[in-house]
N, C-alpha and C positions, 0 to 999 in steps of 0.2 A: 807512325806505328799503327797497326791494325789491332784492335782490342775487342775480344768477344767475351761478354760477361753474362752469367746467369743472374737474373734479377729475381730475388726471392723476398717475400714479405718477412722481415725480421721481427722477432718478439720485441716489444718496447723496452724490456729490461736488458736486451742484448745489443748494445750499440755496435755499429759497423767498425771494424778495426781500421785505424788509419795510422800507418807508420811508414817510414821510408822504405822498409823492406817490402811493402805491399803496394808501392805506387804503380807498378805495372800489372797488378793482379787485383781484380775486384773480389773482396772478401765480405761475405755476409754471415752473421752468426744466427743460427736457428736451433732452438732447443739445446743449447750448450755446445753445438758443433759449428766450428767455423770452416767453411769450405770454399774453394776457389775453382774457377774454370777459365782457362786462358787459351786463346787461339791467336798466336802471334806469328806473323809471316817472316819475322826476322830469324836468321839462321841460328842464333844462340838460344832460341827457345824451341829448338827441334825436339827436345825431350818430350814435348806434348804432341808430337806429330802422329802418334798411333791413332788408328780409327776409333772414334767415340762409339761407333756401332757395337764394339766389343762388349760394352758393359750392359747392353740391353737384354740379351737372351738369358743370362745367368744372374740377373740382378736381384738383390734382396734389401738394399739399404734405403732407398728413397722411393717415395710414392709421389707422383705428379698428379695433383688434383685438377689442374687446368692451366691454361697459359695461352700465349699467342704463337700460333704455328705458321711458319713461313716455308719458303722453298729455296733450294739451290745453293745452300752454303754447307760446307762439310767441316766437321771437326774430326781431328785425326788422332786423338788419344783418349784413354780412359780418364774419367774425372778424378781430380786430386782432392782428397778430403783430409785436411788437418783436423785433429781431434784433441779436445782438452784432455789432459791427463786424468782429471778427476771424473770424467763423464762415465756414468754407469751404463754398461752395454748389455742389452738383452742377449740371451744365449742364441747360439746358432740354430738349435732345433726350433726355438720359438719363432724365429724369423723365417725359417724354411716353411714351417707349417702355415704361417700367416701369408707368406708372399709367393711361394712357388705356384700354387694353383692360379693365382691372379696373373702371374707372368705367363704361364702356359696358355691360359684362355685368351690373353691379349695378343700374344705373338702368333697364335694359331689361326687368326681370321684371315680372310682372303685379301683384304685391302690394308692390313696393318701387320706389324711385327716383322720378323726376320725374313719372311717371304717377299716382302715388298717395300719396306719403308726404311730409309736412312734418316735418322733423326739427329738434328743438331740444335744448338741452343744459341739464341741471340737476344740482344737487349732492346731492339727497336722494331716497330712496325707490326702489321698483322692484326687479325681479329681474334678475340678470345673465344675459345671453344674447347669442349672436351676432346681429348686426343683420339681422333678417328673413330668416334662412336663406340669406343671400348666401354663395356659395362663396368669394368673396374679399371682404375687408373693404372698406367704402366709404372713399373718400379725400376729405379736406376740404381746401379751399383758403382761405387768408387773403389778403384783398385790401385791407382797410381800413387806416387809419393813425391814429395818435395824435400829438399835438404832441410833438416831441423824439424821435421814434422813426423807425426806418427802415421805409419802406413797401416790401413785397415787390413786385417787378415781375415780369412774365412772362419777363424775361431771366434771372432767378435764382429758381429754385423748389426750395428744399430739401425733402427728404422726411423727415417726422417721424412716428414711430409713436406713436399714443395707445393706451396699454395699459389704460386704465380710465376710468371716468366714468359719468355718468348721462345718458341720451339720451331725449328725449321725441319721440314720433312720432304723426303722424296722416297725413292726405293731403298729399303734397308737390306743389308746382308750382314751376317755375322763376320766379325773380323777373322780373316784367315780361312773362311769356310770355302769348301770346294764348290766349283761351279755345278757339278753334277748334283750336289745336295740342294742347291738353289733351284735347279731345274726340276728336281723331284717334287717340290711343293706345288708346281704348276701342272703336274701330271694327273690325268683322269684315270686312276688305277682301276676304277670299276669298268672301264671300257676294254680292259685287257681280256684275252681269251679265257684265262683260268682264274678270273676273279671269283671269290667264294660265292657272291650273291648271284652269279650267272648260272649256277648249277640247278637242275640238270640242263645240259646243253644239247640242242638239236643236232643230230648227225644223220648222214645218209644211212638208210637201212642196208645191212649187208647184202651184197650182190645186186644192188640197184645203183643207178646213175654211173655205171662203170665206164661207158663210152664218154660221157660228159667229163668225168674226172680225168680220164686219160688225155682228152683234148686239152684240158686246162693245164695238166702237168707238162705236156709237150710244149705248149705256148710259154710256160714259165722258164723253160730251158733255152728258148730262143734268145738271140742277141741283136736282132734287127732294131736299130735305134729309131726307126720310123714307127714302130708299134710297141711302145713300152707301157701302154695303158690298155687294159682290157675292161670293157664295161659288161658286167654280168647282169642282165636284166630279165625280169619276169614279173607276172602279175602277183598281186597279194596272195600269199599262201602257196606260192609255187615251190617253195623249199630252198630259196636262195641262201638263207642263213645256215641251214643244214649243210649245204654244199660248201659254204665258206668255212664252217667249222671243220668239216672233213679235210678240206684242202689245207687248213692250218695244221692239223695233226700230221699230215704227210710231209709238209714242208719242214715242220719242226723236227721230225724224226730224221730227215735228210740233212739237217743243219743249214737249210737255205732260207729260213724265215728271218726277215729283218725286223718287222714290226706289224702290229695289227691295231685296229680300232673298230669296235662294234658299237654303232650308234643304237640308241633306244629312244623311241618317241616319248616325250614328257619327262624323261629322267633328268635329275638336276645336273649331273655331270656327263652322262653318256649322251644326253641330248644337246650338249653345248659344244658347238664346233670350234669355239675359240681355243680349246685345249687340244685340238686334233694334232697339229704339227709338233707341239712341244711333247706330247705323249709319244709320238712316233720317234722323235729325235732321242728321247730318253731310252727307248728300247734299243735303238741302233747303237747308242753309246754303251749300254750295258753289255751288248753282245760283241763289241769290238774295242779292244784297248786303244788302238790308234784313234778311232773316232771319239772314244771317251775323252781322251786327252784334249783333242781339238775342241769338242763341244764344251767341255768343262772350262777351258781357257776363255772361250767366247762368252760364256755365262758370267765368269768372274769379272771380265772386262766391262760387261754391260748387262746387268741382271734385268734391266727393263725390257729386254727383247721379248720375254714371254707375255708382255702386255701390249706389244705392237701388233700391227695388222698381220693377218694370216700369211700374206705374201712375204712380209719381212721375216716372220718366223721360219717359213719354209726355206727361204734363201739363206739366212744366217745359220740356222741350226741343222739343216739337212743338206741342202744343195752344195754350199761351199765346202763344208767338211768332207762330204762324200766325194766331191770332185777332187779335192786335195789328195785323198787316199785311194783314188780309183786304181784297182788292180784288174786289168783286163784279162788276166790269166784265170781268174776265178769265175765260177758261175754267178750270175746276178742274184742279189737278194730280193726277196718278194715282200711287198707291203700289201696287206689286206685291209680294205675299208668296207665294212658291211653296213648296209642300211643308210646310205647317204641321204635318201629322201626323208629319213626320220629325225634329222636335226632340224631345228627351227628355222624357217625362213627360206623362201625360194632364192632370194638374193644371196644368202649364205652358200647355198648349193653351188650357184654359178661362180661365186668368188673363189671357192675351193677349186673348182675345175679350171678356171682361168689361171690361178696361181700355179697349179701343177703343170698345165701345158706350157706356160712361160718358163718355168724352171727347167723342164726337160728340153725345151728348145734352146736354152742358153747353156746348159751344162750336160755333157755326155756322162750321165750318172750310171753307176753299176746297179741300178734298181729297176724293178718292174712292179707295176701296181695293178691290182685287181680291185675294181670298184663295183660293188653290188648295190642295186637299187630297183625300185619299181620303175616301170617305164613312164614316169611322169612327163608331161609334155615339155616342160621347160628343160629338163635334163636331157631328154631325147634331142631336142632342138640344138642344144649346146654340142652334143657329140656328133650331130649331123652337120654342124656349121663348118665354115671354112677354118675356124680356129683349130678344130680337131681333124680336119679332112686328111686322111692318109696317116694319121698318128694314133688312131684308136682302133682296137679290134672289138667290135660288138659281138656279144655272145648271148643268145637267147636261151633261157631255160625252157626248153620245149616240153610239151605234154608227153607223158610216158605212161600209157595205160598198162603196159606189161610190168613196169616197175611197181605201179600201184597194186596190181594183182598179186605180185610176189609179196609185197608188204602185207596185204590183207590175209593171204594164205598163212603166212608165218605167224601173224598176230592172232588169228583165230585158232591156230593150233596151240599157241601158248595159252590162250584163254581156256580152251578145252581141257588142257592139262591142269591148269591152275584151279579151276572151279569144279573139281571132281565131285564135290558134295552135291552139286545140282546138275552136273552134266554127265554123270556116270552112265546114265541110260540112253544118252544121245549118241548115235553112231558117228564115227569119225570117217571121213572128213566132214566137218561141220563149219559153216552152213552148206546148203546144197549149191551145186554149180550155178543154178539159175539165179539164186539170190546173190551169189558172189559176182556174177556178170552184171547184175543190176546195180550193185554198189560201185563196181568199177566204172560203169558208164556214168553214174551220177557224180563221180569224182572229177570228171572232165580231164582225167589224166594228171591231176595235181594231188599232192599229199595232204593238203589242209583238210579236205573233206574226210579222207580215209582216217587220218589220225584223230579227228574229232569224234567220229563214230566209234572207233576202237576204245578211246578213253571212256566214252559213255557206256558202252557194253561191258567193259571190264570192271565196273564198279562192284566190289565184293558185297555190297549191301543188297544187291538185287540178283535175280536170276538172269543170266546172259540171254537166254532164249526170249524172255519177256522184253528185255531192252532191245534186242534185235528186231522184234516185232514192231516196236514203237518206231524205230528208224525206218523200216520198210513200209510203214503205214498199215500194217496188218492188225494193229491193235488200236482200239478206241481210247485206250488210256492216254490222257494228256500228260505231256511232260514238257516243261519249259526249258529244260536243261540239255536236251539231246544235242542241240547245235549251238551251245553257248559260245564256243570259240569262234565259230563262223559268224554268228550274229554280232559278236563284239568287233570282229574284223570289219564287217560290212558297215556297222554303225559308225565306227571311227572314220572310215573313208567318206561316207555320206555326210557326216556332221561337219567336215571341213570344206564341203563344197559350197561355193557362193550361189546366190540367186536361187534359193531353194524353192520359192513359190513358182518359178518358171521351170525348174528342173523336174518337179514331180509329174506334171502332165506328160513330159517327154518320156520319163521312166514308165509311166502307165502305157504309153503307146508301144514302147519297145518290149514290154512284158506280154503284149498281146499280139503284135504284128511285126513281121520281119520288114525292116525299113533301112533305107540308106540315108545319109545326111541330107541330101537334097529333098527327099520326100518329107522328112521332118519339117524342114523349113516351109514347105508348101502347106502341110497339114495345119500347122499353127500360124500360118500367115506371117512368117518372120522373114527378115532380110536374109539373103544368101549367106551362108556360113555361120548363122546365129546358133543353130543346133550344135555345130561343131564346137563353138565357144562354150556353150553350156555344159557340154560333156567333157570339156578339157580336163577337169579335175577328177574325172572318174576313170582314167586310163588304167588304173590298177585292177579294175573289175570289168571294164567294157572295152572291147576292141573296136576302135573307130578307124576306118580305112583312111589312107593318106589322101591328100587333095588330088593327087594324080589318078587315083582310082576311086573317085568320089561316088561312083554308082554301085560300088560293092556294098553289101549289106553290113550293118552294124551287128556285132555279135558280142557274147559275153565270154569271159575266160572261165567262169564257173557256172555250170547249169543251175546250181543251187541258189544263185543270186536272185533269179526270178521267183523261185519258191519263197525265198525270204521276203521279197517285195509284196507278194500276194498273201502273206500271213500277217494279220493285224497285230497279233501278240508279239511277234518277233520284230517286225519292222516299225511298229508304233507310228511315229510322225511321218514315216516314209511309206506308209501303206498305200498301195496303188489300186487295190481291188475293191474299193468302195463303189457303191452304185453311182455316187456323184461323179467320181473320176471317170468311170466307164461311160456314163451318159455324155459327159463333155467330149470324150474322145469320139464317140459315135456321131455326135453332132458335127464335129470338125471334119470327120471323114465324109459325111453326107454333103457338107458344103463344098468340099474339094471335088467330089464326083459331079455334083450339080454344075460346077463351073467348067466341066468338060475335061477333067484330068484323065489321061489315057494310060498312065503308067501302071505297073503291076507291083503289088506289095508282097506277093508270095512266089517263091520258087517251088517247083514240084517237090523237091526234096524236103521242103520245110512244111508242107501242108499237114503232115501227120503230127507235127509238134506245135504249130500255131494255128488255131482255129478262130478266124475272125468272127464267126457267128456267136461266140461267147460274149462278145461285147454287148 
């Protein structure tokens, strides 16, 4: 016979009951209550076969102060609690007030409670410790009954403290709880499109990006199984998130959106890729009853899936259910993943991409995926590798000077109307065409510069004309906030770059002279390919030509990046305009020419923008 007993420290005055009726049941008396827990594998004890997990979520009767916690044994029924007839029971309200907050705080944590841990009780082995780091001990509830004993009802709920014992743990789930509710607790709700904290959301300005959005829509309707993943890439500040948010709205209105996940760098949940596929699976389930039934059943059978590898989560929660209910007559559902580069770890990025490619290779799923990211070198290499060859559609967020012009014209018209107190005497259209052309050119065809200056000029605490003069350099008034958004973007990118001491001289050279990767290697007497390695982490702001076109010049995605590097107040530790840096660069160039270098650093078209004599 297999016997499972809770061992509790009894009060000295309360001896353990020993009678023939209790030979198969361990009974311990504590504070006037005798209670028993039995786990017998013999059929005639099947009345205790109900899952013990059921009395954890709603419990009020017992508090566990500590014990020995083990793994991998399951108890199948609520705890039975015989109670003395004369025992004085506290009221329900008292117990609720005292216990409910403790229960809620305990089961709500990531690694304990209903979302993850099945608890059982055993009398041997294990090390003593507080239960799963809970700040307050978990509370157990007894609800079962044995013949001849009093069944505790919710009208009378005594509080009994368990001061010792051995407790077994694995993943918990509520008895009878649906799988979709279990999955819900593993979902990163903040990563959804319409999460409250995400507002206001970036979107494409009206009548801009029209061709690009049409191309994306046309691709989403295709059914070619060889190209079910589209990589939307572009430099930092190119407007990728705005495009993804706009695509989201269009797909949602058409009923073709399956799921989305918007990563955010440094965010506790939106930056955690481990929740990516469980969050996508949850959205797919909510949107389709057939998928909901399948995914819920899978979760009920194995709640631990949400803690498994991303490949297993994708396979079990998305690929297999979707393959089972594949309806080829319907348009494919779209999954949007924005900001892949913003979740932590290069290895994680590659793990996600490998898992998705393997899944699509194995299952003909009715899904199409758009992944947006910066053109980080490791992500680009994965999409260009044999793993994705022929199975991915790359889509570059190209520069669009006309779209930026349209945006600036509309925004300046809005500002002119909004600031009538200070702009009433300023003729419209404002500003002049010359200034507008200058701002469009400085934007490099991307919206991050344009949106930054609009926000700065639109401040109602200042005159827009004065703020515009600061932006265009026509005012001597110093302002540290004109390009705050740009500066934060550039600092974030530069701060993550390795080998900073070697990188800054190269940035100084690029800010003053037009160079190719080979020329950089020679100027700083580095091995072939070293400059390319040093710039590898800056592909979000710097365009480095491929190895096949190694003689092409290195360029920047944003013209404002070099202005940032040459402003000590903005770039701080990355300032390249100091006399020391320029003298070092001049010496390196002189040494190179003295050694007989015959190459050219300047193209005719570049002479007006990069003047080497300023070194």
